[in-house]
N, C-alpha and C positions, 0 to 999 in steps of 0.2 A: 764594657762588660761583654764577655763572650756569650754565645748562644747557650753553651752548657751551663754557665753560671746563672742563667735566668731561671733554671729549674730550682724549686724550693729545696729539694734534697741536697743539692750541691751547696746552697747557701748555708744550711745548718751544719754541713760538714766543715765548711770554712770557719764558721763561728766556733766550732769545737776545737779547731786548730789554733784558735786565738787570732784569727785574721779579721780584725775590725779596727777602726780608727781609735785614737785616744778617747777614752770615755770618762776618766776621772771617777767621780762618784755617780756618774750618769749610767743609764742602762746601755750596755754594749749592744749594738745592732749592726746589721748590714742593710743598705738600701737595695730595693729591687730596681728593675729597669723602668718602673712606672711611678710617675710623680703626679699627684693631683694638686688642685689649687690649695688644698688644706695641708699638703706636705707629701713626702714620699711614702710609698708602701715599704714596710721594713720587716726584716726577719730578726728573731731574737731567740734566746733560750731561757727556760725556767731555771729555778735554783737547783733542780735535779737534772739539768740538761735536757728538759723537755722541749720539743720543737714548738715554736710560737710564730704566729703571724700578727703583725700590728698594722691595722688599717686606720688611716687618719680620718677624723670626723670634723665636720664644721661645728662651730660654737653652738649653733641651735639645731643641728641635725639630730633627728630622733631615730633611734634604732629599734625601739620596741623590745620585748623580752624574747630571749632565746631559751629553749629548753636545755637544762643541764643534763648531761649524759655521762655514762662511765668513760666514754672515749674522749669527750671534748669538754672544755670549760670555756665559756664565752662571757666576757664582761667588759665594761667600759673602764678605762683607766686614764689617768693623767700622768705623763712622764716627761722628765727633762732629758732631751737628746740633742747633742751637738749645739748647746747653747740656747735651744728653743724649748718651749713648753707646749706639748701636744696633747690633745684629747684623742684617744685611740680606742678602737675596738680590738681587744686582745683575745685571740683564739689560741688556746693551748691544747696540744695533744697529750692527754693524760695516760694513754696506753701505749707504751713503747713498741709493742708488737704490731700496732696499727699505724706506725709512722709512715710507712711506704704508701698506704692508702691516703693518709692525711696529706702527704706531699702532692698527690694527684688532686685532692680537693682544693688545696691552696693554689696550685697552678690554674685550676679551672676558675676559682674565684677571681684571680687576677685577670684572666682572659676576659671574663664577663665585665669587669670594671673597665678594661681597655676598650671594650666594644660599646661603652657608654652607659651601662647600668650603674645605679648608685651602690654604695658600699652595703647598706642593709639588704637591698634586693639581691645583690650578687651573692651575699653570704647565705641568705635564707633559701634562695632557689637552688644553689649548689648543694647545700646540706640536705635538702629534700631529695635531690637526685642521687646522692651518695649514701643515703641513710642506711641502707641494708649492709653496705660494706663497712660502715663505721660502728656496727653493732657487734659486740663481742659474742661469739656463738656459745650457746649452752648445749651441753651434751644430753640433757634429758628434760622432760617436761616437769613443771613445778606442780606438786600435789595441791589439790583444791584446798585442803586444810591450811596449807601454808599461805595461800593467796588470801583466804578468809581472815587468817590471823593478822597478816600485814595490813590488809584493808582496815581492820578494826583499830589497830594501833595508829595508823595514819589518820583515821577519823578523829580519834581522841587528840592526837597531836595538833590537828587543825583547830579543834575546840580550844586548846590551850594557847595556840598562836593568836587566837582572837583577843587574848588578854596581854600577850607580850611577844615581841619578835624574837626574844631570847628563850622562848619556851622549849626549844630543842635541847637545851641543857638538861632538862628534866627527863628526857627519853633515855632511860637507863637499860632497857632490855637489850638493845644491840651492844651495849658496853659490858654485858655480863652481870648486870645488876640483879638483885633478888626480886625486884618488882619492875613492872614495865615502865612506870613513871614514878619519879621520886624527887622531892626537894625538901631538905630539912626533915621535919617530922611528919610530912604528908606524903602518902604513897598511893598509887593507883595500879590495880591489876586489871587487865583487859581480857575478857573472855567473849569470843564471838561465835555465833552459830548461824547456820542457814535454815535450821528447823524451828518453827514457832512453837512446836510441842516438846522440844528438848529442854528439860529442866536441869540436866546434869552438866557440870563442868569438871574437867579433869585437872587435878592439881599434881604438879610434877615433882614436888619435893616437900619434905616435912616442914621446911622453913618458908615456903612460898606465901602462906597466909598468916605469917607472924608480922604484926605491925612494927613499924620503927620504934625504937626505944623512946618512950615518952610521947609517942605520936599517934597518928591515925592511919588506918589502911582502909581503902575502899575498893570494891570490886565492881567494875563496869561490865554489864551484860548487854551485848549488842546482838540483836537478831537482824540479820541481813538477808533480804529476799533476793534470790537470783533473778535478774531482770536484764535482758539483752541491751536495752537502752537505758539502763540504770546510770545514775550520775556518780556512783561510787565505784571506783576501781583504782588500782595502784597508780596508773598514770595520772588520772585527774586529781587524785588526792595529793600525790607528790608535787605536781606542778602548782597546785593551790598553795601548798606549804612553802614552796620555793619563793613564790611571789611575796610572801609575808614574813619570811624568816630573815634575820640579819646575818646569818652565816649559812647560805644554801649549800655550800660545799660540804658542810658537816652532815647534812641530810644524806647526801650521796655516799659519804663515808660510812654512815650507819647502815644504809641499805646494803652496801657491799658486805658488811659483817653478817648480814642476814641472808647472804648469797643471792641478793637481788642486784645483779651487776648492771642492769639496764632497766629502769622503771618504765620505759616506753615499750619494752619488748612484748611480743605476742605471748611468750611463755608465762608472763606475769599478768597479762590482761585479757585472757580468754574468758574471764568471768567478770561480770559487772553486777552491781547490787543497788537496791534501794533500802533505806532504813525502815524496817518494820517496827522495831521497838528498841528502847534504851531504858535500862533499869539500873539504878545505882544502889549498891548495898554497902552498909558500914560493916566491916569485918570486926565484930565485937564478941562478947561472951554469948550472945544469943545466936550467933552465926555458926552453922555446923562446920567444924574444921578440926584438924589435927595439928599440933605443934609439939615441940620437944616437951613442953610443960604437960602434955597429955600423958606422958609416960613416967613411971616411977623413977625418981632421982633425976628427972629432966634429961634422960638419955634413952636412946633406942635400945631395945632388948639385945642382949649379946648375940652376935651373929647376923643382925639385921643392919644392912649398910645403906639402905635407901627405902623411901616410901613414896608410892604413887597411889592416889585414891580419887574417887569421884565424890562431888558434893551435889546433893539434891536441893536446888534453889527453891523448890516449892515449899521446903521446910524452913526457909530463911525469911519469911514475910515480915517478921518482927524487926528485921535489920534493914528493910528498905528505907532509903533516904528520900524525902519528898523532892520532886523534880525542881521545886522552887529553890532548893538549897544547893543545887549543882554549881551554879556560877560562883557562889560564895566559897565552896570547897576548892574550885579551880583557882580562884583568886588567891586563896590561902596558900596553895602550892606555889603559885608564881611569886608571891611575896617572899617565900623562903629562898628563892633564887638570889635575891638581892641582899640577904642578911648575912 
């Protein structure tokens, strides 16, 4: 292998040209110039041509958890390569525009391994050093209201993940759903505020407080107190969800739809909170709301194409659900995911 071929960028270029040994049904790879007792370090490509680094691991070697980011995906895999079966740490660059930086990261990881550091230590230390370069830049700060809203939804998502690792499937807000969370006939709408004296919530459409057909709708009111050392922020809640979710990559996909491209970024984490209060309302006939049924003929007046309004929750006390019923409602939503 020439000195030039040792660089990661050249290895991926050669792979894209089809320069790899016979692979049959196995994963096509190219060996690096470094071979460990557990096997050679290899280069590979994802299904979309994404640059990948495959680091061999011992049978009992522990890597710990790595944070998932917009730029990188890191996971353990088992793959058949050249007649052997290997346990590997698979690092994939998910952002094509950052591949040149990723190549530098990979070259540095391999160098540290050559110098005697273990695979997990080499990866973790290198990513820490290169973190700022692997963060996709944002052109503007994130409004506080958006941060509060996302923290609230992630808080509820984590509560649902307490019941099922597949609870992410119910997170409908990022997918354009009418309600923030829904499965079958059970739906949750999350409204968060930083003010303990604010009883008003803004409703963005005439259909937002209409329950699913034949089902139930609940409104979760979270009061989040701003606290510099608070345990609730986008980063902490996201990483907690990742550790308990059976498809962590879906969480990142949903966050990107909410324009949160890096849940670890300063733009989304300049605010932290503690939970001041949580109240659950059943959106029923006693709850103050507007739906199409509120208008004659079930239609908006001629010339009205949308409705936004505020609800005063101080007038919805008859719709408050006892805290002891919350887990039952959450379990009911989760049960609908499997039906």
